[in-house]
C-alpha positions as CSV (number, residue, x, y, z in Angstrom):
1,M,0.0,0.0,0.0
2,K,1.3,3.4,-1.3
3,K,2.2,5.7,1.8
4,I,1.0,9.3,2.3
5,F,2.6,11.9,4.4
6,M,0.1,15.1,4.8
7,I,0.9,18.6,5.7
8,G,-2.0,19.7,7.4
9,Y,0.5,22.7,8.7
10,M,-1.4,25.2,10.8
11,H,-5.0,23.3,10.4
12,T,-5.7,21.1,13.3
13,K,-6.8,17.4,13.2
14,N,-9.8,17.7,12.6
15,D,-10.5,20.6,10.3
16,K,-13.1,19.7,8.0
17,R,-11.1,19.6,4.6
18,V,-8.1,18.0,6.2
19,E,-10.4,15.4,7.9
20,R,-12.5,14.7,4.8
21,S,-8.6,14.2,2.8
22,V,-7.7,11.3,5.2
23,K,-11.0,9.5,5.7
24,A,-11.0,9.5,1.5
25,L,-7.3,8.7,1.3
26,E,-7.2,5.7,4.2
27,K,-9.3,3.8,2.1
28,E,-6.5,3.3,-0.8
29,F,-3.4,4.4,1.0
30,E,-1.5,5.0,4.3
31,V,-2.0,7.9,5.6
32,K,0.4,10.0,8.1
33,L,-0.9,13.3,8.9
34,Q,1.0,16.2,10.4
35,Y,-1.5,18.5,12.3
36,L,-1.4,21.4,14.8
37,E,-1.5,19.8,18.1
38,K,-3.3,21.8,20.7
39,S,-1.7,20.6,23.6
40,N,2.0,20.7,24.8
41,G,4.4,18.0,23.5
42,L,4.8,16.1,20.1
43,I,3.1,13.1,18.8
44,N,4.6,11.2,16.4
45,D,3.8,7.4,15.2
46,R,2.8,6.0,12.2
47,Q,-0.5,7.7,11.8
48,N,0.1,10.9,13.2
49,L,2.6,13.9,13.9
50,G,0.8,16.3,15.9
51,I,3.4,19.1,16.6
52,Y,2.3,21.9,19.6
53,L,3.1,25.7,18.4
54,Q,4.8,27.3,21.5
55,R,3.8,30.5,21.9
56,S,6.0,33.4,23.2
57,V,5.1,35.0,26.6
58,K,8.1,37.7,26.7
59,K,6.6,40.9,27.8
60,N,8.7,43.2,25.9
61,I,7.5,43.5,22.2
62,L,10.8,43.2,20.4
63,S,11.8,40.0,22.6
64,R,8.5,38.4,21.7
65,K,8.6,38.9,18.0
66,V,12.1,37.5,18.0
67,D,10.8,34.5,20.2
68,S,7.8,34.2,17.8
69,F,10.3,33.8,15.4
70,L,12.3,31.4,16.6
71,L,9.5,29.0,17.9
72,L,7.7,29.3,14.7
73,R,10.9,28.2,12.9
74,Q,11.4,25.1,15.4
75,Y,7.8,24.1,14.4
76,D,8.4,24.4,10.7
77,R,11.9,22.4,11.0
78,K,10.0,19.3,12.5
79,I,7.8,19.0,9.5
80,L,10.7,19.5,7.4
81,A,12.4,16.3,9.2
82,E,9.6,14.2,8.5
83,V,9.9,15.5,4.4
84,V,13.6,15.0,4.6
85,N,13.6,11.7,6.5
86,G,10.0,10.1,6.3
87,D,8.7,6.9,4.7
88,Y,5.9,8.4,2.3
89,D,5.5,8.2,-1.6
90,I,3.4,10.8,-2.1
91,L,3.4,14.3,-0.1
92,Y,0.3,15.9,0.2
93,I,0.2,19.7,1.2
94,H,-2.9,21.4,3.0
95,G,-0.7,24.3,4.1
96,V,2.5,26.2,3.0
97,S,5.0,26.7,5.8
98,I,6.2,29.9,6.3
99,F,10.1,29.2,6.9
100,Y,9.8,26.7,4.0
101,P,7.4,27.7,1.3
102,L,9.1,25.9,-1.8
103,K,11.7,23.6,0.4
104,F,9.1,21.2,1.2
105,F,8.0,20.9,-2.6
106,R,11.7,20.6,-3.7
107,I,12.9,17.8,-1.4
108,A,10.2,15.6,-2.2
109,K,10.3,15.8,-5.6
110,K,14.4,15.3,-5.0
111,R,13.3,12.1,-3.4
112,G,11.4,10.9,-6.3
113,K,7.9,11.2,-4.1
114,K,4.4,12.4,-5.8
115,I,3.4,16.1,-4.8
116,V,-0.4,17.0,-4.1
117,F,-0.7,20.8,-3.7
118,D,-4.4,21.3,-2.4
119,M,-4.6,25.1,-2.2
120,H,-7.0,26.2,1.0
121,E,-6.0,29.7,0.0
122,Y,-4.0,32.1,-2.8
123,Y,-0.8,32.1,-1.2
124,P,0.6,34.5,-2.7
125,Q,-2.0,37.1,-0.9
126,D,-2.1,34.9,2.1
127,Y,1.3,34.7,3.1
128,L,2.7,37.1,5.2
129,S,-0.7,38.5,4.8
130,Y,0.0,41.2,7.7
131,I,2.4,43.4,5.6
132,K,1.1,46.5,4.3
133,K,1.1,48.5,0.9
134,P,2.9,49.1,-0.9
135,F,5.2,46.3,0.4
136,S,2.5,43.9,0.3
137,L,2.4,44.0,-3.8
138,I,6.1,43.7,-3.8
139,K,6.0,40.5,-1.9
140,E,3.1,39.3,-3.6
141,F,4.8,39.7,-7.0
142,I,7.8,37.9,-5.6
143,Y,6.3,35.2,-4.1
144,E,4.0,34.7,-7.5
145,K,7.0,34.4,-9.6
146,L,9.7,33.0,-7.6
147,I,7.9,30.3,-5.2
148,F,4.4,29.8,-6.1
149,K,4.7,29.5,-9.8
150,N,7.5,26.6,-8.6
151,Q,5.2,25.2,-6.2
152,L,2.7,24.3,-9.0
153,K,5.3,23.2,-11.4
154,L,6.7,21.0,-9.2
155,S,3.1,19.2,-8.0
156,D,1.8,16.3,-9.5
157,M,-1.7,17.6,-8.7
158,V,-3.0,20.6,-7.9
159,I,-6.1,21.3,-6.0
160,S,-8.3,24.6,-5.1
161,V,-11.4,25.2,-3.4
162,S,-12.4,27.9,-6.0
163,R,-12.5,28.5,-9.8
164,G,-12.2,32.0,-9.6
165,I,-8.8,31.5,-8.1
166,S,-8.2,29.0,-10.5
167,Q,-8.9,31.3,-13.3
168,H,-6.9,34.0,-11.7
169,I,-3.7,31.6,-11.8
170,Y,-4.3,30.7,-15.3
171,S,-4.6,34.4,-16.3
172,K,-1.4,35.2,-14.9
173,N,0.5,32.5,-16.5
174,L,1.2,30.7,-13.6
175,Y,0.4,27.0,-14.4
176,E,-0.8,25.0,-17.5
177,K,-2.2,21.9,-16.3
178,R,-5.6,21.7,-15.4
179,I,-6.3,21.9,-11.5
180,Y,-8.9,19.8,-9.5
181,Y,-11.9,21.7,-8.2
182,L,-12.7,20.5,-4.7
183,P,-14.9,23.1,-3.0
184,N,-15.8,23.2,0.8
185,Y,-18.8,20.8,0.5
186,A,-21.3,20.6,3.6
187,S,-20.9,17.4,5.7
188,E,-24.5,16.9,6.3
189,Y,-27.8,17.6,5.4
190,T,-30.7,19.1,8.0
191,P,-33.8,18.1,7.3
192,E,-35.7,20.5,5.5
193,K,-38.5,22.6,7.1
194,E,-41.5,24.3,6.1
195,E,-41.5,27.5,5.0
196,R,-44.0,28.4,7.7
197,K,-41.5,27.3,10.5
198,K,-38.8,29.5,9.8
199,E,-38.0,31.9,12.8
200,K,-37.8,35.6,11.0
201,S,-34.3,35.6,11.8
202,I,-30.8,36.0,10.2
203,C,-28.0,33.7,10.9
204,F,-24.5,34.9,10.8
205,A,-22.0,32.0,11.0
206,G,-18.6,31.3,11.1
207,G,-15.4,32.4,12.7
208,T,-13.5,35.0,10.5
209,S,-10.5,37.5,11.4
210,R,-11.9,39.9,9.2
211,S,-13.1,43.5,10.4
212,L,-17.5,43.4,10.0
213,N,-17.6,47.0,10.5
214,S,-19.7,46.9,7.0
215,V,-22.3,43.8,8.8
216,L,-22.8,46.1,11.6
217,P,-25.4,48.7,10.0
218,L,-27.4,46.0,7.8
219,L,-27.6,44.0,11.0
220,K,-29.2,46.3,12.9
221,A,-31.3,47.8,10.2
222,L,-32.7,44.6,9.6
223,S,-33.1,44.1,13.4
224,E,-35.1,47.1,13.3
225,K,-37.4,45.6,10.3
226,G,-38.0,42.9,13.0
227,F,-35.7,40.2,11.7
228,S,-34.0,38.2,15.2
229,V,-30.2,38.0,14.6
230,K,-28.4,34.9,15.5
231,I,-24.4,35.0,15.8
232,I,-22.8,31.7,15.4
233,G,-18.7,31.5,15.8
234,T,-17.6,34.8,16.0
235,H,-18.6,38.0,18.0
236,I,-20.8,40.9,16.5
237,Q,-20.8,43.9,18.8
238,G,-24.5,44.7,20.0
239,F,-25.7,41.3,19.3
240,E,-25.8,38.3,21.4
241,S,-23.4,35.1,20.0
242,L,-23.9,31.4,20.7
243,G,-20.3,30.8,20.3
244,F,-19.1,28.2,18.6
245,L,-21.5,24.8,18.1
246,P,-20.7,21.3,17.5
247,Y,-21.7,20.8,13.4
248,P,-24.6,18.9,13.6
249,K,-25.9,21.7,16.1
250,M,-24.6,24.6,14.0
251,M,-26.2,22.9,10.9
252,D,-29.4,23.0,13.1
253,K,-29.4,26.9,14.3
254,I,-29.0,27.8,10.5
255,S,-31.9,25.7,9.4
256,E,-34.2,27.5,11.8
257,S,-33.3,31.0,10.3
258,M,-34.8,32.6,7.1
259,F,-31.6,33.3,5.3
260,S,-27.6,33.2,6.1
261,L,-25.7,36.3,5.7
262,I,-22.6,36.4,4.3
263,A,-20.1,39.3,4.4
264,Y,-17.2,41.0,6.0
265,D,-14.6,43.7,5.2
266,F,-12.4,43.0,2.3
267,N,-10.2,44.8,-0.3
268,P,-11.8,43.5,-3.7
269,K,-9.1,43.3,-5.3
270,M,-7.4,40.7,-3.3
271,T,-8.3,37.2,-5.4
272,E,-8.3,35.3,-2.1
273,F,-11.3,36.6,-0.7
274,A,-13.0,37.8,-3.5
275,H,-13.2,34.1,-5.1
276,S,-13.7,32.8,-1.2
277,M,-15.8,29.8,-1.1
278,P,-16.1,29.4,2.5
279,N,-17.6,26.4,4.5
280,K,-20.8,28.4,5.7
281,F,-21.5,28.9,2.4
282,F,-22.0,25.0,1.6
283,D,-23.2,24.5,4.9
284,S,-26.1,27.0,4.6
285,I,-27.6,25.6,1.0
286,C,-27.3,22.0,3.1
287,A,-29.1,23.5,6.1
288,G,-31.7,24.6,3.5
289,T,-31.2,28.1,4.5
290,P,-31.2,30.8,1.4
291,V,-27.5,32.5,1.0
292,V,-27.5,36.5,1.2
293,V,-24.4,37.3,-0.2
294,D,-22.3,40.7,-0.6
295,K,-21.9,41.2,-4.2
296,R,-18.0,41.5,-4.0
297,F,-17.5,37.9,-3.4
298,L,-17.6,37.3,-7.1
299,S,-17.4,33.3,-7.0
300,M,-20.4,33.2,-4.2
301,A,-22.4,36.1,-5.7
302,S,-22.2,33.6,-9.4
303,E,-23.2,30.5,-7.5
304,V,-26.4,32.4,-6.1
305,E,-27.7,33.7,-9.3
306,K,-26.5,30.9,-11.5
307,Y,-28.6,28.1,-9.0
308,G,-31.3,30.8,-7.4
309,I,-30.4,29.9,-4.2
310,G,-30.6,33.0,-2.3
311,T,-29.9,36.9,-2.4
312,V,-27.1,38.8,-3.7
313,I,-26.7,42.6,-2.2
314,D,-24.4,45.7,-1.9
315,I,-23.7,45.6,1.6
316,R,-22.6,49.0,1.7
317,N,-26.2,50.1,0.2
318,I,-27.9,49.6,3.4
319,S,-31.3,50.6,2.2
320,Q,-31.0,48.6,-1.1
321,S,-29.8,45.6,0.6
322,I,-33.1,46.2,3.3
323,S,-35.6,46.0,0.2
324,S,-33.9,43.0,-1.2
325,F,-34.5,41.0,1.9
326,M,-38.0,42.2,2.4
327,K,-38.7,41.4,-1.5
328,N,-37.2,38.0,-0.8
329,S,-39.3,37.5,2.6
330,Q,-42.4,37.6,1.0
331,K,-44.2,34.2,0.7
332,L,-43.8,33.1,-3.2
333,E,-40.3,34.6,-3.5
334,Y,-38.9,33.0,-0.7
335,E,-41.0,29.4,-1.6
336,S,-39.4,29.6,-4.8
337,I,-35.6,30.2,-3.1
338,L,-36.5,27.3,-0.8
339,K,-37.8,24.8,-4.0
340,H,-34.2,25.6,-6.0
341,I,-32.1,24.8,-2.8
342,S,-34.1,21.5,-2.6
343,V,-33.4,21.1,-6.3
344,Y,-30.0,21.9,-6.3
345,R,-28.5,21.2,-2.9
346,D,-26.9,17.5,-4.0
347,D,-24.5,19.9,-5.8
348,F,-23.2,21.2,-2.4
349,I,-22.8,18.1,0.0
350,W,-19.7,16.0,0.3
351,N,-21.3,12.2,-0.7
352,R,-19.6,9.0,-1.7
353,E,-20.0,9.9,-5.4
354,K,-17.9,12.8,-4.7
355,E,-15.3,11.4,-2.9
356,E,-14.8,8.5,-5.4
357,K,-14.2,11.0,-8.3
358,Y,-11.9,12.7,-6.0
359,L,-10.1,9.1,-5.3
360,N,-10.1,8.5,-8.9
361,E,-8.6,11.9,-10.3
362,L,-5.8,11.8,-7.5
363,T,-4.9,8.2,-8.7
364,K,-5.3,8.9,-12.5
365,Q,-3.1,12.4,-11.9
366,L,-0.6,10.6,-9.9
367,N,-0.5,7.5,-12.3
368,M,-1.4,5.2,-9.7
369,E,-4.6,3.7,-11.3
370,E,-2.9,0.4,-11.5
371,K,-3.0,0.2,-7.7
372,R,-6.7,0.3,-7.3
């Protein structure tokens, strides 16, 4: 049986996308997963490489930054050691190393290993994302031409969460081969609720480190129109949060609401945000709840309009957004959206058919068909 070393990098063991790929690939391969361990220590056995990233506690800002730099380098070196010395046939990359963004690829290729690059983000923008303009533009250009292009070139299979990001890569001539589209499908359905049983509420689900300043005025305006607001997994000033919930409970809460809002502050020129396809988009549809998407999310807005599964708004135009909400809250309009969700929601869930297609594509692109 062929062996896979899977780099989750900063993703935890139960990250939905990472865990899903492990469970699927374990049916055909022996998988060893590297992941971020939450408790102090190191787990290293045949199936797990759990690495704890120690946080600096030094009070002096400069000392803390230097200490954090050294601790992160230690973290990356532990993964590097497995890439250099580990027993594997395929290197499967879910997250890119800060210190060795290209080295992992080069070493694996030099050792004659196959490489699968599963892109969660658009890394030229995501890498060291705290850098501000104009230096961020220089960083992005250098990363694209000297690192990212070579990461793609060295990979035997490239996977992306977004067709929009894939098209952006093609438009910049960074890669010529086919990128496999594998979005963040929902894990399960929630039994459909009749329209009359839906609460007059707006759900905002999922954690985000982005600013939510543009979201607040809309939620307040909707609250004044009689909509209650459910916040799940994050905190928004002035509204009570339900906190993080287990997946089935979260899905149930989303299913109770009339709409699920997806919006936050970002620069629309940032490809990784404009073409993002987050978990909560797919989860909302499979919970049977129409999505309301800010039009600057180009990929999600396109899906909403294509399938008729929600509403596209300009969150910066409050009056127009409220008008769209009220129109689609009317019985006939709302029932039409729910009907579209019922018809198309199989396209938004992870199931056996999609898993089999994923495994077939991977074995094909890695030239391992004879092993199946």
